[in-house]
N, C-alpha and C positions, 0 to 999 in steps of 0.2 A: 279416348278423346271425348266421348260422350260424357264421361264422368268429369272431366276437366271443364267442359262447357257448362254442365249443370252446377258445378261448384262456383264457377265465375258468375253465373246468373244469380245464385243464392247470395253471394257476397255483394253483388251490385244492388240487389233488392234490400239487403240489410243497410247498406250505405245510404240508399235513398230514403229509408225510413228514419235513420238516425241523423241525417243531414239537418233537418229543421231544428232538432234539439241542440246539436253542436253549434249551429249558427246563432241560435238564441242565447246560448251560454256565452258565446264570445262577444256578442254585441253589448249586452248589459252585464257588467260584472256583478256577481252576487257573492255575499259572504257565504262561507261553507254551511253555516247553520241554516241558511235559507234554502238549501237544496232539499230539505226534508220537511214534510208537512208537520203541523203541530200534533200533539198527542191527543187533542180533543176528538171525540167521536161525534159525527153528525148523526143525530137521532133519526133523520129522514132516510138514511141509507139502510136498506134491509140487511140485517146481520146473518140471516139464515138462508144461505144460497147452496145448501147441500144438494149435490147431484144435479145441479143446473147445467144446461148445455149453453155455453156462452163463448164459442170459439170466435177468434178474431175481434174481440172486444177491445175498447180503449179505456184505460184507467189512468188519466192524467191528473196528478195531485189528489188522488183519492185516498181517504183514510179508511181502510178496511180493517182496522185494529179489532181483534177479537172476533172477526167474522168467521162463520162456518162455511168454508168452500170445499169441504171434503167431498171426494168422488166427483167433483165438478170437471167439466171439459172447458178449459180455458186455452186450448191449443191455439198458437198463433196470435195470442193477445199481446197488447202493448201496454206496459206499465211504465210510467215515467214520473219520477219524484213522488212516489206513492208509498204508503206504509201498510204492511201486512203483519204488524207486530201482534204477537199472541194469536194469530189466525190459525184456524184448523184447515190445513191443506192436505190432510191425510188422504193418500190415494188419488190426488188430483192429477189431471192430464194437463201439464204445462209444457208440452212439446213445442219447441220453436218459439217460445215467448220471447219478447224483448222486454226486459225489466231493467231500465236504466235508473240508477240512483234510487232504488227501492229498498225499503227496510223490511227484512224478514226476521227481526229479532224475536226470539222465543216462539217462533211459529213452529207448528208441527207439520213437517214435510215428510213424515214416514210414508214410504211407498209411493211418493209422488214421482212423476216422470218429467224431469227437466232436461231431457235429451235435446240437443241442438239449441238450447236457450242462450240468449245473449244477456249476460248478467253483470255488465260492467258497472262499476261504482255501487253495486248493491251490497248490502251487509246482512250477514247471517249469524249475528251474535247469539249464542245459546240456542239456536234452532235445532230441533230434533230432526236428524237426517238419516235415521236407520232405514235402509232399504230404498233410499232415494236414488234415482238414476240421473247422473250428470253427464252421460255419454255425449261427447263433442260439445259440451256447454262451454261458453267463453266467460271466464271469471278473471278478475284482477288477481295477480299472483299472490299478494298477501292474504286475500280472502280464501283462495284455493288452499294455501298452506294451512290456514286456520281450520278449514273444513277437514283437511287430511289428518290433522291431529286428533279429531274426534271420530273420523270415519272408520268403518270396518266392513268386511265382506263385500257385497255388491257395490255399495257406495264408494268404498275405497278403490275398487277396480275401475268404476266408471269415472272417477275423478283423475285416474291415472296417477295416483299418489306415488307409486314407485318411480315414475318417470320424472318427478319434480327435481329430485336431487341428481338423478342420473344425467339429465339433459343440460345441466348447468356446469360449465367449465370456466373458471376464472381466466381472464385474458392472460394473466401472467403465467399460467400453467399450460397453455396450449400454443401451437404454432399459429402465427398470424397468417391467415389464409389470403388476406388481401395484399400483404407485402411479405412473401415467403423469405425466410432467412433473417427476419428482424426479430 
């Protein structure tokens, strides 16, 4: 019972955090290209954040392309419509982060901990994921399948890649549980 209550509290907290983003996206329609920041790098942002302790930080529309965030503690942080293209996140603590519509293209996530992360609408094209922990992370199914094609060992297990194909049963091949006998 305690586990159920804590799970419900966690789900409610995530919903309350994502609610302003969802409302904002529904009020003003944006073209898909507008979801991601430009590729330009703001010279005012420090690119060397190696080993920094920055838990529960907010990065909304940040361009951290090429930044060194290796061994940093970003647990519980919130990334929204940000880019971490070509960033070094090797060994970073990203537990329980919310990264909505965030680009991780070509990022080095080797040994990073993304357990419990909410990664909806985020993209990991050509990201290095060797030894990355995605335990209980929430990803869009196409992105999860893409990561599973490249994953091995610990990363493959934490993504539950074996369960992707096993959990899907086409409606035409199973009994309709809502209307038995149909």
